[in-house]
Structure formats: C-alpha cells, structure tokens
matplotlib code that plots the C-alpha trace (Angstrom):
import matplotlib.pyplot as plt

x = [-1.5, 0.5, 1.4, -0.8, 0.7, -2.0, -1.4, -3.7, -3.5, -2.6, -2.0, -2.4, -0.9, -2.2, -5.3, -8.0, -11.5, -14.1, -17.9, -19.0, -17.9, -18.8, -18.0, -14.4, -11.7, -7.9, -4.9, -6.7, -4.8, -6.7, -6.3, -7.6, -7.8, -9.4, -11.9, -9.8, -6.9, -9.4, -11.3, -8.3, -8.7, -5.7, -5.4, -7.1, -3.7, -0.1, 2.0, 4.4, 7.8, 10.2, 13.7, 16.6, 18.7, 18.3, 19.8, 20.4, 17.8, 19.1, 17.9, 19.9, 16.9, 14.5, 12.7, 13.8, 12.6, 10.7, 9.0, 10.3, 9.0, 11.8, 12.5, 13.9, 13.3, 16.0, 17.8, 19.3, 20.9, 22.4, 21.2, 17.5, 16.3, 12.7, 11.5, 9.6, 10.1, 7.4, 6.8, 4.2, 5.3, 4.3, 1.8, 0.0, 1.4, 3.2, 6.6, 7.6, 10.8, 10.7, 13.2, 13.1, 14.7, 14.3, 14.0, 16.5, 16.4, 12.6, 9.8, 8.1, 8.0, 4.9, 3.2, -0.4, -2.1, -5.1, -7.5, -6.6, -3.9, -5.8, -5.7, -8.9, -10.2, -6.6, -4.8, -1.4, 1.7, 3.9, 7.3, 7.8, 10.5, 9.3, 11.9, 14.9, 13.4, 11.4, 7.8, 5.2, 1.6, -1.3, -3.9, -6.8, -7.3, -11.1, -10.4, -7.6, -6.9, -5.9, -7.7, -7.1, -3.3, -3.1, -0.3, -2.0, -1.5, 2.3, 4.9, 8.6, 9.1, 12.6, 13.4, 16.5, 17.3, 20.8, 22.6, 19.5, 17.4, 14.5, 14.4, 11.8, 10.8, 7.5, 5.0, 1.2, -1.6, -3.4, -6.6, -6.9, -10.2, -10.6, -13.8, -14.6, -18.4, -18.6, -16.0, -13.7, -11.6, -8.5, -7.0, -3.3, -4.0, -5.7, -3.8, -3.4, -1.5, 1.5, 1.7, 5.1, 5.5, 7.4, 7.0, 7.4, 6.0, 4.5, 7.1, 8.1, 4.7, 5.6, 2.3, 2.6, 2.0, 1.0, 3.5, 6.2, 5.8, 3.2, 3.4, 5.3, 2.7, 3.2, 2.5, 0.2, -1.7, 0.6, 0.1, 2.2, 3.0, 4.8, 8.5, 8.9, 10.7, 8.3, 8.9, 6.5, 8.0, 8.1, 4.3, 2.5, -0.8, 0.5, 2.6, -0.3, -2.5, 0.3, 0.5, -3.3, -3.4, -0.5, -2.3, -5.5, -3.6, -2.0, -5.4, -6.9, -4.2, -4.4, -8.2, -7.8, -5.3, -7.5, -10.5, -8.6, -7.6]
y = [-4.1, -1.1, 1.5, 4.6, 7.9, 10.3, 14.0, 15.7, 19.3, 21.0, 24.8, 26.6, 30.1, 31.3, 29.3, 30.0, 29.0, 29.0, 28.8, 29.6, 31.7, 35.0, 34.1, 33.2, 34.2, 34.2, 34.7, 32.9, 31.4, 28.2, 25.4, 22.0, 19.6, 16.2, 15.5, 12.6, 10.4, 7.6, 9.9, 10.3, 7.9, 6.7, 7.0, 4.5, 3.9, 4.9, 6.7, 4.2, 3.9, 4.9, 3.5, 5.4, 2.2, 1.1, -2.0, -1.5, -2.9, -5.9, -6.6, -9.8, -11.6, -10.4, -13.4, -15.7, -14.7, -11.6, -9.9, -6.7, -4.0, -1.9, 1.0, 1.6, -1.7, -4.3, -2.4, -4.7, -2.8, 0.7, 1.6, 1.3, 4.8, 3.8, 0.5, -1.6, -5.0, -7.1, -10.5, -12.3, -13.3, -16.5, -14.6, -13.3, -9.8, -8.2, -6.5, -3.8, -1.9, 1.3, 3.7, 6.6, 10.0, 13.0, 16.5, 18.8, 16.9, 16.8, 14.9, 11.5, 8.1, 6.0, 2.8, 2.4, -0.9, -0.8, -3.1, -1.6, 0.6, 3.9, 5.9, 5.5, 3.3, 2.5, 2.2, 3.9, 3.8, 6.9, 7.6, 11.4, 13.7, 15.7, 18.3, 16.1, 12.6, 10.4, 9.8, 7.3, 7.6, 5.5, 7.0, 6.3, 7.5, 7.5, 9.0, 11.1, 12.6, 11.5, 11.6, 10.2, 10.6, 8.4, 6.7, 3.7, 0.1, 0.2, -1.9, -2.5, 0.9, 1.9, 5.0, 6.8, 9.8, 9.6, 10.6, 12.1, 9.0, 8.2, 4.7, 3.0, -0.4, -1.4, -4.2, -4.1, -6.5, -8.2, -6.3, -2.5, -0.5, 3.2, 5.1, 7.2, 7.6, 4.2, 1.5, 0.7, -2.5, -3.5, -7.0, -7.4, -11.1, -10.1, -9.3, -5.7, -3.4, -1.7, 2.1, 3.6, 7.4, 10.2, 13.9, 17.0, 17.9, 21.0, 22.7, 20.9, 19.1, 16.0, 16.3, 15.0, 17.1, 15.6, 13.2, 14.7, 12.3, 9.8, 6.8, 3.7, 0.9, -2.8, -4.5, -7.0, -7.6, -8.9, -11.2, -10.0, -13.6, -14.2, -13.8, -12.4, -9.5, -7.1, -4.2, -1.9, -2.8, 0.8, 0.9, 3.0, 4.9, 7.8, 5.6, 3.3, 6.2, 7.4, 4.0, 3.8, 7.3, 6.6, 3.4, 5.4, 7.9, 5.2, 3.5, 6.8, 7.6, 4.1, 4.4, 7.8, 6.4, 3.4, 5.6, 7.9, 5.1]
z = [38.1, 36.9, 39.4, 39.2, 40.4, 41.6, 41.4, 43.9, 42.7, 39.5, 39.2, 35.9, 36.0, 32.6, 31.8, 29.2, 30.0, 27.3, 27.9, 24.3, 21.3, 23.1, 26.7, 27.7, 30.1, 29.6, 31.8, 34.6, 37.5, 38.3, 40.8, 39.9, 42.8, 43.1, 45.8, 47.0, 45.7, 44.9, 42.5, 40.2, 37.2, 35.3, 31.5, 29.3, 27.6, 28.1, 25.6, 23.9, 25.5, 22.7, 23.0, 21.4, 21.4, 17.8, 16.2, 12.5, 10.2, 8.4, 4.8, 4.5, 6.1, 3.5, 1.8, 4.6, 8.1, 7.1, 4.2, 2.7, 0.4, -0.9, -3.2, -5.7, -7.5, -7.2, -4.4, -1.8, 1.0, 1.5, -2.0, -0.8, 0.2, 1.3, 2.7, 5.3, 6.7, 8.3, 10.0, 12.0, 15.5, 17.3, 19.5, 16.3, 16.7, 13.7, 13.8, 11.4, 10.5, 8.4, 7.0, 4.7, 4.0, 6.4, 5.1, 6.7, 10.0, 10.0, 8.2, 8.3, 6.7, 6.7, 5.7, 4.8, 4.2, 1.8, 0.1, -3.2, -4.9, -4.1, -0.9, 1.1, 3.9, 5.0, 8.3, 8.4, 10.6, 10.7, 12.1, 12.4, 13.7, 16.7, 17.6, 18.7, 18.5, 16.2, 17.4, 16.2, 15.1, 14.0, 11.7, 9.5, 5.9, 5.2, 1.8, 0.3, 3.7, 7.2, 10.5, 14.0, 14.5, 17.6, 19.6, 21.2, 20.2, 19.9, 21.7, 21.2, 19.7, 18.7, 16.6, 15.2, 13.2, 11.6, 8.4, 6.8, 7.4, 9.7, 11.2, 13.3, 14.6, 16.3, 17.0, 16.5, 17.5, 14.7, 15.2, 15.6, 15.9, 15.3, 16.1, 13.0, 12.5, 14.2, 14.9, 12.0, 12.5, 10.6, 10.5, 9.8, 9.0, 5.8, 2.6, 1.5, -0.8, 0.8, 0.3, 1.3, 1.5, 3.1, 3.6, 5.7, 9.1, 10.6, 12.7, 15.8, 16.3, 14.2, 12.4, 8.9, 5.8, 2.5, 1.1, -1.1, -4.1, -5.1, -2.7, -3.7, -4.0, -4.0, -7.3, -5.7, -2.5, 0.2, 3.2, 6.1, 7.2, 3.9, 3.8, 0.3, -1.3, -2.9, -5.3, -7.0, -10.4, -11.4, -11.6, -9.1, -9.4, -11.5, -13.8, -14.3, -15.3, -17.6, -19.3, -19.7, -21.1, -23.5, -24.7, -25.3, -27.4, -29.5, -30.0, -31.0, -33.5, -34.9, -35.3, -37.1, -39.4, -40.3, -40.9, -43.2, -45.5]

ax = plt.figure().add_subplot(projection="3d")
ax.plot(x, y, z, "-o")
ax.set_aspect("equal")
plt.show()
C-alpha cells in the first residue's frame, strides 16, 4: 500500500469562513485538528508526478510504431508546428505525445477526441503552462464549452517548454469516466475524430482560454491502435462551411442564369 503521511494539525492565519451570503467572517486565525491520526483520510487520487526529463518526440516512427496527426499538411519533422502521436500499449493503455506553440511563454495545446467533427460531447487532454512548468489537465466538452478540468487518470507524464513550444507526453487508461449530470464514460478503443487546438491561459493559473484559431480536425474518424499518418487535408469545420457556402452561391448564380434565358 502507498505510504500515507498524516498531518495532525493545520493552522490558517487568515481564513475566511462563509455560512451564507449574508453571514461570513474573514481574517480569522483557525486551527484545524483531527480527532486522531486514524481519522485522517488520504486523497482519492494523487496529483500526477510530472517529470521535467523529456526525451524529444520522434516523428520518424509515424506510420510504423505509432499513429500521428500533424499540421500543417504534409509536414514531416521540424516543419510541423502542431501535432499529436498516439499508440496502444500491450496493457491496453494508450500513450500520447503532443506539441504546439506557446504564446509568449504561456498558453496550452490540447487534443479532443469526438464522435464527429463538431465540438461537443468530447473528452480532451490539455498541456498548459502554469508559471514555470507545463501542467496537464483532463476535461469534458458537453457542448461548445469546457467543464471538469481535472488531473486524475494520468501516468508517465513528461512535459517541457522550450524555444516557444509546449511539449508533453502521457499515458491514459482505455476507459475514463467523468461525473457530469451523471456518469459519462469514454472509451479510447473506439474510433473518433481528432481535434487539435492551442490557445492562451488565464494568468499563472494554467486555465485554458478559448482556442486561438479553429481546431485542426482529422479528415476521418481514427482508431488509436492504427499506426497511420493523418492530416486534416486543409479541410476543417470552417473551411468545409466555406466550401459549402461557395457551392451554394455557384448553384444560385447558375439557376438565376438559366431562368433568365
């Protein structure tokens, strides 16, 4: 069993105690002490141990021992500015590597896995700069917004911030469950569209703001146990809508011309 360290007494020199909206106390010196050492309960999960020893991400194994989703299309190495690699391990866990641009030494890079090419009902993995290190988060997108920025479920976490880029590596179990209006379970063994994005963070908290640009979305649904190289083929949500709109305009002009004859 893991060793549990019990802290028998905590002292808060400037605590704020709230009873309700109208009744509260601030600047209180409070002492919190357990009745006994046996009454101290350990946490339900531990924060992931993040290693700053980071081996460079190799893209030469893409299509062989691991799958890769890279941007811009047809990039192959240092010319890729956003990407994720993935592979299934023998114990049915999945390992990921991500990289993307930081914004003035801050920011985040993230991967969402979705049943379609639209944000909503997705699980997402984020690597975000928190002051002087890169942290990691797991979140749920019930619609076009994010909730439940959690840290559990990660192992083998390595991160790095260097030369204007964010790098991270981590492993996840096949199944993950989030409690959002009831349990929501995700299965990495199922195929899904890959959504890659990056953006800014709020101050030194590492909390992600909205992505800077429209996410890069895989052209097709992907199985994470397939060692393939995937690109978005320059067609993402906005570009698809643009193409459809342009087609509609062409059809409308053609129809008007025919009717005028």
